[in-house]
N, C-alpha and C positions, 0 to 999 in steps of 0.2 A: 617484965611484961613483954611479950612478943607482939610486934606490929606486922601484919601481913602486907606484902607488896601487892599492888593492883595495877591492872592495865585497863584504862577506860577507852571505850570505842564509841563512835557515832553510829549511824545507821548501817545496816549490812551492805548497802550498795556503795559505801564510801570507805576508802582505805585509811582514813585518819585514825590515829590511836595515840594515847598518851600514857607513859609509864609513871605511876605514882609510888615512889619509894616510901611515902608516908602520907597521912591524911591531914597535914597541917593546913591551916587557913591560907597561908601564903601559896603553898603548892597547889591547892584546889583553885584559887583565884588565877594562878598562872596557867593552869590547865584549861580553864574556861576561856581565858583571853586568847590562848594559842588556838583553840577550836574556833573562836569567832574570827580570827585572822585567816584561818584555813578556809572558812566559809566565804569570806570576802574574796580571797584569791581563787578558789576553785569552783565555787557555786554561785558567784555573782551577787553575793549579798552587798548591798550598798553600805559603805562605811559610815554614812551619815544616818543610817536607819537606827534610831535609838529605841524604836518600839520592838525590835527583834532582840531577844535575849536568849541566853544559854541556860538550859535546865539540866542540872546534874542529878542523876539518880544513883544514889550510893547503895541501893539494894541490887540493881541490875548492873551497876558500873557502866553507865552509858551517859552520853551527852546528847541533847536534842536542841536544835535551834528552833525557838518558838517565835512565831510572828503574831 
């Protein structure tokens, strides 16, 4: 069985991206956590904001920060 490699991006106005060599649960969780830390550092997301979450769309291969 062949597993396709993927690159996940956020919005077009952001340069963040994440390479996914596989779609394992650990790697997906890692990718979402990296994106959240990116949003904290680059976009002013409050680290204490537990209502904001990351939405992973595996159809479009994008991440979106939801509030």
